[in-house]
C-alpha positions in Angstrom: -83.4 -71.9 57.2 -82.7 -73.7 53.5 -80.2 -71.6 51.7 -83.1 -71.0 49.0 -84.5 -69.0 51.5 -81.5 -67.2 52.5 -81.1 -66.3 48.6 -83.9 -64.4 48.2 -83.7 -62.1 51.0 -83.3 -58.3 50.4 -80.1 -58.2 52.4 -78.5 -60.8 50.3 -79.0 -59.4 47.3 -78.2 -55.9 48.3 -74.8 -57.3 49.6 -74.6 -59.1 46.1 -75.2 -56.1 44.1 -72.3 -53.9 46.4 -70.0 -56.8 45.6 -70.5 -56.6 41.8 -70.3 -53.2 41.5 -67.1 -52.6 43.6 -64.8 -50.9 41.4 -67.4 -50.6 38.5 -69.9 -48.3 39.4 -68.6 -46.0 37.0 -69.2 -48.1 34.0 -72.0 -48.5 32.0 -73.5 -52.0 32.9 -73.0 -51.1 36.4 -74.5 -47.9 36.1 -77.3 -48.8 34.2 -78.5 -51.6 36.9 -78.1 -49.0 39.5 -80.3 -46.6 37.9 -83.4 -48.5 38.4 -81.7 -50.6 41.5 -84.7 -51.0 43.8 -87.0 -52.5 40.6 -83.8 -54.5 39.2 -83.3 -56.3 42.6 -86.7 -56.8 43.1 -87.0 -58.7 39.5 -84.3 -60.7 40.3 -85.9 -61.8 43.9 -89.0 -62.8 42.1 -87.5 -65.0 39.4 -84.9 -66.1 42.3 -88.0 -67.1 44.5 -89.8 -68.8 41.8 -87.0 -70.4 40.2 -87.7 -68.5 36.9 -84.3 -67.0 36.7 -82.4 -67.7 33.5 -78.6 -66.2 32.8 -78.7 -64.3 29.7 -76.1 -64.2 27.2 -72.3 -63.9 27.7 -70.0 -61.7 26.3 -66.6 -63.9 24.9 -63.3 -62.8 24.1 -59.5 -64.2 23.6 -56.7 -63.5 26.2 -53.1 -64.7 24.7 -51.1 -64.4 27.9 -49.6 -66.7 29.0 -51.8 -68.6 26.6 -55.0 -68.5 24.5 -57.7 -68.9 26.7 -61.6 -68.0 26.3 -62.8 -65.6 28.8 -66.9 -65.2 29.2 -68.2 -62.3 31.1 -71.5 -63.0 32.3 -74.0 -59.6 32.2 -74.2 -57.4 35.1 -77.4 -58.5 36.7 -76.1 -62.4 36.2 -72.6 -61.3 38.4 -75.2 -60.1 41.0 -76.6 -63.6 41.2 -73.7 -65.2 41.2 -72.5 -63.0 44.1 -75.5 -63.8 46.0 -74.9 -67.5 45.8 -71.7 -67.3 46.3 -72.2 -65.2 49.7 -74.1 -68.4 51.4 -71.8 -70.9 49.8 -68.2 -70.0 49.9 -68.3 -70.8 53.9 -69.3 -74.0 53.2 -66.6 -74.7 50.8 -63.8 -72.9 52.9 -64.3 -75.4 56.1 -63.1 -78.4 53.8 -60.4 -76.6 51.7 -57.2 -77.4 52.6 -54.7 -74.3 53.6 -52.3 -74.6 51.0 -54.9 -74.3 48.1 -54.1 -70.3 47.2 -56.4 -69.5 44.5 -59.4 -66.9 44.7 -59.2 -67.4 48.7 -59.6 -64.6 50.8 -56.4 -64.0 52.7 -54.6 -66.6 50.4 -53.3 -65.3 46.5 -50.3 -65.7 44.5 -47.8 -64.1 46.8 -48.7 -66.5 49.7 -48.4 -69.5 47.1 -44.9 -68.2 46.1 -43.8 -67.7 49.6 -45.0 -71.4 50.4 -43.4 -72.6 47.2 -40.0 -71.3 48.3 -40.6 -72.8 51.7 -40.7 -76.1 50.5 -37.7 -75.4 47.8 -35.6 -74.9 50.9 -36.8 -78.0 52.6 -37.1 -80.7 49.9 -34.3 -81.9 47.2 -37.1 -82.4 44.4 -40.3 -80.7 43.2 -43.1 -82.7 41.0 -44.9 -79.7 39.0 -48.2 -80.5 37.3 -50.7 -78.9 35.7 -54.4 -79.9 34.2 -54.9 -80.0 30.4 -57.9 -77.6 28.9 -58.9 -77.6 32.8 -62.0 -75.2 32.9 -63.7 -76.7 29.3 -63.2 -80.1 31.1 -65.0 -80.1 34.4 -67.6 -82.5 34.2 -71.0 -80.8 35.2 -72.3 -84.2 36.7 -69.2 -85.1 39.0 -69.2 -81.2 40.0 -72.9 -81.2 41.1 -72.1 -84.2 43.2 -69.2 -82.5 44.6 -71.1 -79.1 45.4 -73.9 -81.2 46.8 -71.4 -83.0 49.1 -70.2 -79.4 50.6 -73.6 -77.7 51.2 -76.2 -78.8 53.9 -79.3 -78.8 52.0 -79.9 -79.1 47.7 -82.1 -76.1 47.7 -79.8 -74.0 44.9 -79.4 -77.1 43.1 -81.7 -75.7 40.7 -79.9 -72.5 40.3 -76.4 -74.2 40.1 -77.6 -76.2 37.5 -78.9 -73.2 35.4 -75.3 -71.4 35.8 -73.6 -74.8 34.2 -75.9 -74.9 31.2 -75.3 -71.7 30.6 -71.6 -72.2 30.7 -72.0 -75.1 28.9 -73.3 -73.4 25.5 -70.2 -70.7 25.4 -67.6 -73.7 25.8 -69.2 -76.3 23.6 -66.4 -75.6 20.9 -63.4 -75.3 23.6 -63.2 -78.7 24.6 -60.9 -81.3 22.6 -62.7 -84.6 23.3 -60.9 -87.1 25.7 -62.2 -90.8 26.3 -61.7 -92.5 29.8 -62.3 -96.5 30.7 -65.2 -97.5 30.1 -66.0 -94.9 28.0 -68.9 -95.6 25.5 -70.4 -93.3 22.6 -72.5 -91.4 25.0 -69.2 -89.7 26.7 -69.2 -87.3 24.2 -72.2 -86.0 25.4 -71.6 -85.3 28.6 -72.3 -81.8 29.9 -68.8 -80.0 30.7 -66.9 -76.9 31.2 -66.8 -73.5 33.4 -66.6 -70.2 31.9 -63.4 -68.6 33.6 -64.9 -65.2 33.8 -67.6 -66.1 36.4 -67.2 -65.6 40.5 -69.0 -69.1 40.7 -66.6 -70.9 38.4 -63.6 -69.7 40.3 -64.9 -71.4 43.7 -66.4 -74.2 42.0 -63.1 -75.1 40.3 -61.5 -75.0 43.9 -64.4 -77.3 45.0 -63.6 -79.7 42.3 -59.8 -79.9 42.6 -60.2 -80.2 46.4 -60.9 -83.7 46.0 -57.4 -84.1 44.3 -55.9 -82.1 47.3 -57.5 -84.5 50.0 -56.2 -87.5 47.9 -52.5 -86.0 47.9 -52.4 -85.2 51.8 -54.5 -88.0 52.9 -53.6 -91.1 50.8 -50.2 -90.2 49.2 -49.5 -88.3 52.8 -47.4 -85.7 51.0 -46.4 -83.1 53.5 -45.1 -80.4 50.9 -48.1 -79.8 48.6 -49.6 -76.6 47.1 -52.2 -75.6 44.3 -53.1 -72.5 42.7 -56.0 -73.0 40.3 -55.0 -76.0 38.3 -51.2 -75.9 38.7 -49.9 -77.9 41.9 -46.7 -79.3 43.1 -45.4 -81.9 45.5 -42.3 -81.8 47.0 -39.8 -85.0 48.3 -36.3 -85.8 49.2 -36.2 -88.7 46.3 -37.5 -89.0 42.7 -38.5 -92.6 43.2 -41.6 -91.1 45.3 -42.4 -88.3 43.3 -42.5 -90.9 40.5 -45.1 -92.8 42.2 -46.8 -90.0 43.4 -47.4 -89.2 39.8 -48.6 -92.4 38.7 -51.4 -92.2 41.4 -52.3 -88.8 40.5 -52.9 -89.6 37.0 -55.2 -92.2 37.8 -57.0 -90.3 40.6 -57.3 -87.2 38.3 -58.8 -89.8 35.5 -61.9 -90.4 38.0 -62.7 -86.8 37.6 -62.4 -86.6 34.0 -59.0 -84.7 34.0 -55.6 -85.2 32.5 -52.2 -83.6 33.0 -49.6 -82.4 30.6 -47.6 -85.8 31.4 -44.5 -84.8 29.3 -43.7 -81.8 31.5 -44.9 -83.1 34.8 -41.8 -84.6 35.7 -39.6 -84.8 39.2 -36.6 -82.2 38.8 -34.1 -81.0 41.6 -35.4 -77.5 43.0 -31.7 -76.0 42.5 -33.2 -75.9 38.6 -35.9 -73.6 39.3 -39.5 -73.9 39.5 -41.7 -72.0 36.8 -44.7 -70.8 39.4 -46.8 -67.8 39.1 -44.8 -65.6 36.8 -41.9 -66.3 38.6 -39.0 -69.1 38.7 -38.7 -70.0 42.5 -35.3 -71.3 43.5 -34.4 -72.3 46.9 -32.9 -69.0 47.7 -34.4 -66.4 45.1 -36.9 -65.6 43.2 -36.8 -64.4 39.4 -39.5 -62.9 37.1 -39.8 -65.2 34.0 -38.0 -63.9 31.1 -41.3 -63.7 29.0 -43.0 -62.0 31.8 -40.6 -59.0 31.6 -40.4 -58.9 27.4 -44.2 -59.0 27.8 -44.8 -56.0 29.9 -41.6 -53.8 28.0 -43.9 -54.3 24.8 -46.9 -53.0 27.0 -45.1 -50.2 28.5 -44.4 -48.9 25.0 -47.9 -48.7 24.0 -48.7 -47.1 27.5 -46.3 -44.8 27.3 -47.6 -43.6 23.7 -51.3 -43.6 24.1 -52.2 -43.7 27.8 -52.8 -40.7 30.2 -50.2 -40.1 33.1 -53.0 -41.5 35.6 -53.3 -44.8 33.6 -49.9 -45.2 33.2 -48.7 -44.6 36.8 -51.7 -47.2 37.8 -50.0 -49.6 35.3 -46.7 -49.3 36.6 -47.4 -49.0 39.9 -49.6 -52.7 39.6 -46.6 -54.1 37.6 -44.0 -52.9 40.7 -46.2 -54.3 43.3 -46.0 -57.8 41.8 -42.4 -57.6 41.1 -41.2 -56.7 44.5 -42.3 -60.4 45.7 -39.1 -61.5 43.6 -35.4 -60.4 43.3 -36.3 -57.8 40.5 -34.6 -54.8 41.7 -31.8 -54.8 39.0 -34.8 -55.3 36.5 -37.1 -52.6 37.8 -34.1 -50.3 37.7 -32.9 -51.4 34.3 -36.3 -51.2 32.9 -37.2 -47.6 34.6 -34.0 -46.4 33.6 -34.5 -47.4 29.8 -37.9 -45.9 29.7 -36.8 -42.7 31.4 -39.2 -43.5 34.2 -36.8 -43.2 37.2 -37.8 -40.9 40.1 -39.1 -43.0 43.2 -42.4 -45.1 41.7 -39.6 -47.8 41.1 -38.8 -48.5 44.6 
């Protein structure tokens, strides 16, 4: 059975609704959809079956932590479609992903990525840390579609992939700062590009896009100590010369994906200098919270103490402490909780 036929089954659409509504059933968009659930799912089923489905307008806003980024939230009905699509396709992606790609994958995540980073920091002397410049706005649609079709067993969902891509292109049209590559002509500026950060599909498709880099690093560079979280990736070695060589080849390889790195900060460094990664500074024998993260949360905490209910404050504190537990942060937690008179067990 083709993927398109599996997409429109009632079982798949109901599962997609349940996933999209998880943790959101008390919010208006999910509640409105649920009020006429059968009718809404039937409408989506018909649109997807007839290839007439069209994504609706995004709600977009900027966040400024750790840097300014545009977040685009799709309407709830479109999020149901994203889940329906991912229900069928992610198993094909997972088969080809490397074990040390940690973002947005079940059984992976930030804390395992930090553990792997520290493990490699204990084994190797030097690290090359890179991140892609304007990654999500830069993703080339033509190259992405070819990549996705290489993962999937048939092309029956290409029309839906194209619809979702087109909806994101409109949102991100002003976010991309034009970069030209070798042999580009005047039409390069017209290339369709960009994935909205808020989409579930974007998270998976971004991983597929950079899986090409992952395979290059592991197979062609033969780097045994490599990990990636979204567009932040690290390579470890025992000499700088090797890392400088890998750096040059990675830059060349990323150009074929129409991507560039922040070259000025992608330099081989001793692991003993500390690796700023996923909100922490990772050393071979310890893991500290980045200073700016602690300052930012204290600002947030001051506001919460004045404006939030006890339940909301407790939830925020628990979430933050659970994150801090993955670093050597006991003294930091004790200091902050003492400063704001919050000692009493929640900081353990």
